[in-house]
MMTF fields as JSON, N, C-alpha, C and O atoms, coordinates in Angstrom:
{
  "mmtfVersion": "1.0.0",
  "mmtfProducer": "UNKNOWN",
  "numBonds": 475,
  "numAtoms": 476,
  "numGroups": 119,
  "numChains": 1,
  "numModels": 1,
  "chainsPerModel": [1],
  "groupsPerChain": [119],
  "chainIdList": ["A"],
  "bondAtomList": [4, 2, 8, 6, 12, 10, 16, 14, 20, 18, 24, 22, 28, 26, 32, 30, 36, 34, 40, 38, 44, 42, 48, 46, 52, 50, 56, 54, 60, 58, 64, 62, 68, 66, 72, 70, 76, 74, 80, 78, 84, 82, 88, 86, 92, 90, 96, 94, 100, 98, 104, 102, 108, 106, 112, 110, 116, 114, 120, 118, 124, 122, 128, 126, 132, 130, 136, 134, 140, 138, 144, 142, 148, 146, 152, 150, 156, 154, 160, 158, 164, 162, 168, 166, 172, 170, 176, 174, 180, 178, 184, 182, 188, 186, 192, 190, 196, 194, 200, 198, 204, 202, 208, 206, 212, 210, 216, 214, 220, 218, 224, 222, 228, 226, 232, 230, 236, 234, 240, 238, 244, 242, 248, 246, 252, 250, 256, 254, 260, 258, 264, 262, 268, 266, 272, 270, 276, 274, 280, 278, 284, 282, 288, 286, 292, 290, 296, 294, 300, 298, 304, 302, 308, 306, 312, 310, 316, 314, 320, 318, 324, 322, 328, 326, 332, 330, 336, 334, 340, 338, 344, 342, 348, 346, 352, 350, 356, 354, 360, 358, 364, 362, 368, 366, 372, 370, 376, 374, 380, 378, 384, 382, 388, 386, 392, 390, 396, 394, 400, 398, 404, 402, 408, 406, 412, 410, 416, 414, 420, 418, 424, 422, 428, 426, 432, 430, 436, 434, 440, 438, 444, 442, 448, 446, 452, 450, 456, 454, 460, 458, 464, 462, 468, 466, 472, 470],
  "bondOrderList": [1, 1, 1, 1, 1, 1, 1, 1, 1, 1, 1, 1, 1, 1, 1, 1, 1, 1, 1, 1, 1, 1, 1, 1, 1, 1, 1, 1, 1, 1, 1, 1, 1, 1, 1, 1, 1, 1, 1, 1, 1, 1, 1, 1, 1, 1, 1, 1, 1, 1, 1, 1, 1, 1, 1, 1, 1, 1, 1, 1, 1, 1, 1, 1, 1, 1, 1, 1, 1, 1, 1, 1, 1, 1, 1, 1, 1, 1, 1, 1, 1, 1, 1, 1, 1, 1, 1, 1, 1, 1, 1, 1, 1, 1, 1, 1, 1, 1, 1, 1, 1, 1, 1, 1, 1, 1, 1, 1, 1, 1, 1, 1, 1, 1, 1, 1, 1, 1],
  "groupList": [{"groupName": "UNK", "atomNameList": ["N", "CA", "C", "O"], "elementList": ["N", "C", "C", "O"], "formalChargeList": [0, 0, 0, 0], "bondAtomList": [1, 0, 2, 1, 3, 2], "bondOrderList": [1, 1, 2], "singleLetterCode": "X", "chemCompType": "L-PEPTIDE LINKING"}],
  "groupTypeList": [0, 0, 0, 0, 0, 0, 0, 0, 0, 0, 0, 0, 0, 0, 0, 0, 0, 0, 0, 0, 0, 0, 0, 0, 0, 0, 0, 0, 0, 0, 0, 0, 0, 0, 0, 0, 0, 0, 0, 0, 0, 0, 0, 0, 0, 0, 0, 0, 0, 0, 0, 0, 0, 0, 0, 0, 0, 0, 0, 0, 0, 0, 0, 0, 0, 0, 0, 0, 0, 0, 0, 0, 0, 0, 0, 0, 0, 0, 0, 0, 0, 0, 0, 0, 0, 0, 0, 0, 0, 0, 0, 0, 0, 0, 0, 0, 0, 0, 0, 0, 0, 0, 0, 0, 0, 0, 0, 0, 0, 0, 0, 0, 0, 0, 0, 0, 0, 0, 0],
  "groupIdList": [1, 2, 3, 4, 5, 6, 7, 8, 9, 10, 11, 12, 13, 14, 15, 16, 17, 18, 19, 20, 21, 22, 23, 24, 25, 26, 27, 28, 29, 30, 31, 32, 33, 34, 35, 36, 37, 38, 39, 40, 41, 42, 43, 44, 45, 46, 47, 48, 49, 50, 51, 52, 53, 54, 55, 56, 57, 58, 59, 60, 61, 62, 63, 64, 65, 66, 67, 68, 69, 70, 71, 72, 73, 74, 75, 76, 77, 78, 79, 80, 81, 82, 83, 84, 85, 86, 87, 88, 89, 90, 91, 92, 93, 94, 95, 96, 97, 98, 99, 100, 101, 102, 103, 104, 105, 106, 107, 108, 109, 110, 111, 112, 113, 114, 115, 116, 117, 118, 119],
  "secStructList": [7, 2, 2, 2, 2, 2, 2, 2, 2, 2, 2, 2, 2, 2, 2, 6, 7, 6, 6, 1, 3, 3, 3, 7, 6, 6, 1, 6, 6, 7, 1, 3, 3, 3, 1, 7, 6, 6, 3, 3, 3, 3, 3, 3, 3, 3, 6, 6, 3, 3, 3, 3, 3, 3, 3, 3, 7, 7, 1, 1, 7, 3, 3, 3, 7, 3, 3, 3, 7, 2, 2, 2, 2, 6, 7, 7, 6, 6, 6, 3, 3, 3, 3, 3, 7, 7, 5, 6, 6, 6, 5, 7, 7, 3, 3, 3, 3, 6, 6, 1, 7, 3, 3, 3, 7, 6, 6, 7, 3, 3, 3, 3, 3, 3, 3, 3, 7, 7, 7],
  "xCoordList": [89.448, 90.089, 91.598, 92.224, 92.188, 93.629, 94.071, 95.09, 93.305, 93.658, 93.588, 94.377, 92.662, 92.545, 93.805, 94.32, 94.302, 95.517, 96.71, 97.55, 96.804, 97.887, 97.813, 98.831, 96.61, 96.427, 96.805, 97.462, 96.397, 96.687, 98.192, 98.69, 98.912, 100.345, 101.097, 102.11, 100.624, 101.214, 100.997, 101.919, 99.785, 99.461, 100.296, 100.816, 100.432, 101.219, 102.675, 103.296, 103.211, 104.602, 104.78, 105.716, 103.896, 104.002, 103.851, 104.565, 102.937, 102.649, 103.561, 103.508, 104.39, 105.312, 104.722, 105.345, 103.531, 102.912, 103.453, 103.29, 104.083, 104.611, 105.683, 106.568, 105.602, 106.597, 106.322, 107.116, 105.208, 104.842, 103.799, 103.562, 103.186, 102.232, 100.981, 100.359, 100.625, 99.422, 98.59, 99.112, 97.292, 96.344, 95.231, 94.485, 95.13, 94.136, 92.822, 92.733, 91.81, 90.458, 90.428, 89.527, 91.375, 91.432, 92.043, 91.988, 92.619, 93.245, 92.249, 91.522, 92.227, 91.272, 91.473, 90.515, 92.711, 92.977, 93.002, 93.534, 92.436, 92.343, 91.427, 90.274, 91.917, 91.123, 90.029, 89.261, 89.961, 88.947, 88.201, 88.802, 86.89, 86.014, 84.838, 84.682, 84.005, 82.772, 81.589, 81.755, 80.405, 79.197, 78.631, 77.525, 79.385, 78.932, 79.976, 81.177, 79.514, 80.426, 81.05, 82.107, 80.404, 80.908, 81.666, 81.945, 81.996, 82.832, 83.931, 83.649, 85.176, 86.313, 87.246, 87.419, 87.849, 88.775, 90.125, 90.204, 91.18, 92.55, 93.152, 92.914, 93.936, 94.52, 96.041, 96.651, 96.625, 98.078, 98.4, 97.772, 99.38, 99.669, 101.137, 102.013, 101.384, 102.754, 102.698, 101.864, 103.554, 103.738, 102.442, 102.343, 101.448, 100.211, 99.241, 98.192, 99.558, 98.659, 98.11, 98.734, 96.94, 96.343, 95.794, 95.23, 95.965, 95.377, 94.532, 95.02, 93.271, 92.354, 91.98, 91.564, 92.132, 91.644, 90.388, 90.318, 89.407, 88.126, 87.876, 88.027, 87.493, 87.158, 85.757, 85.314, 85.075, 83.694, 83.619, 84.225, 82.863, 82.591, 81.115, 80.702, 80.326, 78.899, 78.739, 79.585, 77.668, 77.401, 76.614, 76.341, 76.248, 75.477, 75.997, 76.724, 75.629, 76.053, 75.499, 74.351, 76.318, 75.893, 76.407, 77.207, 75.932, 76.446, 76.97, 76.429, 78.019, 78.6, 78.986, 79.092, 79.195, 79.718, 80.915, 81.007, 81.821, 82.992, 82.682, 81.852, 83.375, 83.416, 84.888, 85.714, 85.212, 86.609, 86.945, 86.196, 88.078, 88.609, 89.465, 90.659, 88.831, 89.492, 90.672, 91.678, 90.566, 91.678, 92.909, 94.027, 92.717, 93.846, 94.547, 95.759, 93.772, 94.341, 94.819, 95.603, 94.344, 94.736, 94.152, 94.783, 92.948, 92.279, 90.987, 90.256, 90.713, 89.473, 88.353, 88.402, 87.339, 86.282, 85.498, 84.936, 85.454, 84.736, 85.462, 84.848, 86.763, 87.556, 87.897, 88.481, 87.537, 87.967, 87.232, 86.024, 87.986, 87.414, 88.093, 89.232, 87.367, 87.885, 88.01, 87.024, 89.213, 89.464, 89.833, 90.845, 88.997, 89.275, 89.902, 89.224, 91.187, 91.812, 91.35, 90.946, 91.415, 91.1, 92.149, 93.352, 91.673, 92.552, 91.917, 90.832, 92.585, 92.046, 91.569, 92.256, 90.39, 89.768, 89.447, 89.157, 89.501, 89.184, 88.184, 87.135, 88.493, 87.575, 87.668, 88.713, 86.555, 86.491, 86.947, 86.875, 87.404, 87.765, 86.49, 85.547, 86.472, 85.308, 85.798, 86.889, 84.996, 85.274, 84.044, 82.917, 84.272, 83.192, 83.503, 84.663, 82.467, 82.621, 82.682, 82.236, 83.227, 83.432, 82.127, 82.131, 81.014, 79.75, 78.824, 77.659, 79.337, 78.539, 78.303, 79.079, 77.234, 76.962, 77.62, 77.267, 78.57, 79.415, 79.033, 79.005, 78.74, 78.38, 79.617, 80.686, 79.443, 80.538, 79.93, 78.91, 80.578, 80.118, 80.767, 81.853, 80.116, 80.716, 82.07, 82.28, 82.973, 84.317, 85.118, 86.068, 84.731, 85.474, 85.881, 85.978, 86.113, 86.514, 86.782, 86.361, 87.482, 87.866, 89.254, 89.686, 89.943, 91.136, 90.867, 90.49, 91.064, 90.799, 92.008, 92.692, 92.259, 93.138, 92.22, 91.207, 92.57, 91.837, 92.698, 93.833, 92.141, 92.913, 91.983, 90.766, 92.597, 91.825, 91.729, 92.717, 90.534, 90.301, 90.621, 89.905, 91.668, 92.067, 91.783, 92.611, 90.606, 90.231, 91.132, 90.933],
  "yCoordList": [9.698, 9.298, 9.122, 8.371, 9.807, 9.719, 8.275, 7.836, 7.541, 6.146, 5.296, 4.364, 5.598, 4.847, 5.035, 4.071, 6.267, 6.51, 5.798, 5.269, 5.773, 5.056, 3.565, 2.939, 2.994, 1.58, 1.308, 0.31, 2.187, 2.01, 1.978, 1.068, 2.947, 3.007, 1.875, 1.406, 1.432, 0.264, -0.968, -1.755, -1.129, -2.27, -2.226, -3.258, -1.074, -0.947, -1.333, -1.988, -0.928, -1.255, -2.742, -3.354, -3.325, -4.737, -5.635, -6.63, -5.296, -6.151, -5.885, -6.618, -4.855, -4.561, -3.733, -3.599, -3.17, -2.349, -0.92, -0.201, -0.504, 0.859, 1.053, 0.212, 2.15, 2.441, 1.804, 1.958, 1.091, 0.483, 1.357, 2.488, 0.857, 1.636, 1.959, 1.073, 3.231, 3.693, 4.496, 5.348, 4.219, 5.005, 5.441, 4.616, 6.745, 7.278, 7.62, 7.764, 7.748, 8.065, 9.377, 9.59, 10.244, 11.55, 11.46, 12.429, 10.31, 10.149, 9.569, 8.624, 10.146, 9.711, 8.259, 7.586, 7.768, 6.394, 5.377, 4.279, 5.73, 4.774, 3.625, 3.869, 2.38, 1.265, 0.759, -0.136, 1.322, 0.901, 2.13, 3.074, 2.094, 3.159, 2.507, 1.286, 3.345, 2.824, 3.494, 4.45, 2.99, 3.544, 4.719, 5.183, 5.198, 6.326, 7.437, 7.168, 8.69, 9.833, 10.035, 10.654, 9.518, 9.719, 8.51, 8.446, 7.558, 6.409, 6.318, 6.096, 6.488, 6.573, 5.383, 4.862, 4.955, 3.824, 4.231, 4.967, 3.739, 3.905, 2.509, 1.677, 2.25, 0.926, 1.011, 1.933, 0.027, -0.128, -1.454, -2.469, -1.459, -2.663, -3.022, -2.158, -4.335, -4.851, -6.273, -7.06, -6.614, -7.991, -8.775, -9.898, -8.212, -8.929, -8.969, -9.605, -8.309, -8.243, -6.829, -5.867, -6.712, -5.398, -5.295, -6.249, -4.132, -3.794, -2.548, -1.548, -2.61, -1.487, -0.906, -1.629, 0.404, 1.082, 1.858, 2.481, 1.806, 2.467, 3.42, 3.05, 4.647, 5.65, 6.182, 6.238, 6.567, 7.053, 8.494, 8.871, 9.287, 10.664, 10.866, 11.988, 9.821, 9.92, 10.061, 9.603, 10.686, 10.891, 9.773, 9.816, 8.762, 7.641, 6.355, 6.408, 5.193, 3.939, 3.838, 4.202, 3.344, 3.176, 1.834, 1.163, 1.463, 0.311, 0.796, 1.73, 0.156, 0.531, -0.717, -1.803, -0.552, -1.609, -1.053, 0.15, -1.935, -1.523, -1.472, -2.224, -0.561, -0.483, -0.667, 0.198, -1.785, -2.178, -2.326, -2.942, -1.756, -1.922, -3.194, -3.152, -4.316, -5.617, -5.731, -6.355, -5.139, -5.196, -4.499, -4.987, -3.375, -2.636, -3.429, -3.317, -4.229, -4.999, -6.386, -7.015, -6.866, -8.189, -9.309, -10.35, -9.095, -10.081, -10.517, -9.697, -11.808, -12.359, -12.082, -12.6, -11.276, -10.938, -12.153, -12.116, -13.218, -14.417, -15.137, -15.889, -14.903, -15.535, -14.577, -14.989, -13.311, -12.288, -12.373, -12.602, -12.186, -12.06, -10.893, -10.532, -10.322, -9.261, -9.845, -10.291, -9.84, -10.403, -9.267, -8.59, -9.071, -8.075, -8.82, -9.604, -8.587, -9.281, -8.69, -7.529, -9.495, -8.994, -7.955, -8.201, -6.797, -5.748, -5.27, -4.688, -5.513, -5.19, -3.74, -2.824, -3.556, -2.243, -1.519, -0.323, -2.251, -1.612, -2.414, -1.89, -3.686, -4.47, -5.949, -6.449, -6.622, -8.073, -8.707, -8.077, -9.922, -10.647, -10.977, -11.544, -10.619, -10.882, -11.134, -10.704, -11.825, -12.04, -11.628, -11.973, -10.887, -10.418, -10.775, -10.977, -10.855, -10.925, -9.486, -8.563, -9.303, -7.949, -7.187, -5.956, -7.893, -7.205, -7.161, -6.779, -7.549, -7.477, -6.032, -5.138, -5.825, -4.542, -4.611, -5.46, -3.72, -3.79, -2.678, -1.507, -3.029, -2.007, -1.302, -1.896, -0.03, 0.725, 1.759, 2.378, 1.927, 2.86, 4.23, 4.323, 5.298, 6.638, 6.689, 6.038, 7.468, 7.683, 6.397, 6.315, 5.395, 4.133, 3.864, 4.786, 2.626, 2.252, 0.767, 0.017, 0.351, -1.045, -1.105, -0.178, -2.206, -2.582, -3.97, -4.887, -4.118, -5.38, -5.79, -4.952, -7.085, -7.653, -8.073, -8.736, -7.691, -8.119, -9.153, -8.88, -10.352, -11.431, -12.402, -12.379, -13.256, -14.326, -15.486, -15.868, -16.041, -17.194, -18.445, -18.778, -19.121, -20.345, -21.543, -21.913, -22.159, -23.285, -24.494, -25.512],
  "zCoordList": [17.851, 16.609, 16.789, 16.042, 17.773, 17.979, 18.225, 17.692, 19.033, 19.309, 18.047, 17.891, 17.149, 15.898, 15.054, 14.488, 14.967, 14.191, 14.807, 14.079, 16.122, 16.791, 16.484, 16.19, 16.552, 16.217, 14.773, 14.478, 13.876, 12.461, 12.218, 11.554, 12.74, 12.473, 13.162, 12.643, 14.314, 14.961, 14.091, 13.879, 13.594, 12.724, 11.446, 11.02, 10.839, 9.612, 9.855, 9.018, 10.991, 11.323, 11.584, 11.069, 12.374, 12.737, 11.515, 11.384, 10.629, 9.471, 8.278, 7.291, 8.35, 7.262, 6.14, 5.087, 6.338, 5.293, 5.299, 4.314, 6.371, 6.476, 5.397, 5.243, 4.659, 3.639, 2.285, 1.356, 2.161, 0.884, 0.186, 0.61, -0.859, -1.646, -0.836, -0.25, -0.812, -0.133, -1.116, -1.835, -1.145, -1.936, -0.996, -0.469, -0.796, 0.13, -0.528, -1.747, 0.297, -0.187, -0.957, -1.769, -0.725, -1.382, -2.789, -3.546, -3.143, -4.448, -5.455, -5.151, -6.65, -7.673, -8.084, -8.466, -8.01, -8.449, -7.306, -7.469, -6.164, -5.06, -5.503, -5.858, -5.487, -6.003, -5.048, -5.403, -3.861, -2.891, -2.381, -1.869, -2.532, -2.042, -1.339, -1.361, -0.71, -0.131, -0.81, -1.568, -0.536, -1.135, -0.338, -0.615, 0.648, 1.472, 1.457, 1.495, 1.401, 1.433, 2.81, 2.926, 3.856, 5.214, 5.768, 6.965, 4.902, 5.266, 4.212, 3.034, 4.632, 3.716, 3.877, 4.978, 2.766, 2.777, 2.199, 1.215, 2.831, 2.354, 2.275, 3.15, 1.223, 1.04, 1.08, 0.538, 1.732, 1.838, 1.165, 1.467, 0.248, -0.527, -0.454, -0.42, -0.43, -0.526, -1.044, -0.594, -1.966, -2.43, -2.593, -2.099, -3.274, -3.526, -2.366, -2.467, -1.271, -0.122, 0.006, -0.443, 0.621, 0.845, 2.255, 2.79, 2.844, 4.133, 3.904, 3.377, 4.298, 4.099, 5.452, 6.357, 5.579, 6.784, 6.404, 5.344, 7.287, 7.058, 8.22, 9.384, 7.892, 8.907, 8.631, 7.484, 9.69, 9.579, 10.056, 11.059, 9.315, 9.708, 10.04, 10.334, 9.998, 10.33, 11.848, 12.616, 12.257, 13.67, 14.327, 15.526, 13.528, 14.051, 13.414, 12.423, 13.976, 13.351, 11.93, 11.674, 11.02, 9.628, 9.109, 9.761, 7.931, 7.21, 5.869, 5.278, 5.401, 4.112, 3.348, 3.917, 2.05, 1.187, 0.434, 0.19, 0.072, -0.693, -2.184, -2.695, -2.866, -4.323, -4.682, -4.393, -5.308, -5.49, -6.967, -7.725, -7.368, -8.717, -8.701, -8.404, -9.025, -8.93, -9.881, -9.543, -11.06, -12.015, -11.463, -11.632, -10.811, -10.257, -9.151, -8.968, -8.419, -7.313, -7.73, -7.019, -8.891, -9.339, -8.491, -8.307, -7.975, -7.126, -7.801, -8.356, -7.748, -8.284, -7.28, -6.165, -7.645, -6.69, -6.193, -5.098, -6.974, -6.543, -5.405, -4.648, -5.289, -4.232, -3.092, -2.09, -3.238, -2.285, -0.946, -0.894, 0.121, 1.461, 2.168, 1.869, 3.103, 3.962, 5.362, 5.948, 5.887, 7.209, 8.157, 7.974, 9.167, 10.208, 11.382, 12.047, 11.644, 12.764, 14.101, 14.173, 15.137, 16.475, 16.863, 16.77, 17.296, 17.826, 19.123, 19.114, 20.218, 21.543, 21.601, 21.149, 22.162, 22.35, 21.036, 21.036, 19.921, 18.642, 17.823, 17.451, 17.534, 16.707, 17.059, 17.475, 16.881, 17.022, 15.709, 14.654, 15.774, 14.553, 13.786, 14.339, 12.521, 11.66, 10.248, 9.871, 9.479, 8.061, 7.271, 7.627, 6.197, 5.332, 3.897, 3.537, 3.074, 1.629, 1.122, 1.803, -0.057, -0.582, -0.806, -0.805, -0.997, -1.259, -0.037, -0.156, 1.131, 2.362, 2.779, 2.444, 3.506, 4.147, 5.527, 6.347, 5.776, 6.977, 7.952, 7.572, 9.199, 10.182, 10.736, 10.87, 11.052, 11.686, 12.626, 12.325, 13.762, 14.787, 14.602, 14.03, 15.08, 14.985, 15.689, 16.712, 15.127, 15.671, 15.786, 16.564, 15.008, 14.981, 13.543, 12.734, 13.233, 11.891, 11.844, 12.724, 10.812, 10.633, 10.016, 9.33, 10.269, 9.528, 8.96, 9.69, 7.657, 6.966, 6.141, 5.554, 6.106, 5.09, 3.952, 4.175, 2.751, 1.557, 0.867, 0.478, 0.72, 0.091, -0.604, -0.422, -1.405, -2.035, -1.061, -0.432, -0.943, -0.083, -0.89, -1.834, -0.53, -1.23, -0.344, 0.489, -0.52, 0.344, 0.173, 0.836]
}
């Protein structure tokens, strides 16, 4: 898990999310949750953009879905996409819809940009 935290903080610094609004899975008003108790989400927000980090505490591979408070984020769920950028030795580039079932491996996680898809 140590490498995941290093990747997260590097990503936050590079993308400019460090020092902006953060809502963790432990906070009652966190606008992003998952449908599993052993998969947690934290959101970092700045200027209408969101970065979501996902961590897993399950001992085996699982799938999860997001539960999102769209009003709190000001995003239209019909236009929303989750973009996982390529991060060497961590995750492949992938795109998901907000209601997709997303796979995650033990002791791993995901980093997603949540944004509106404007074709």
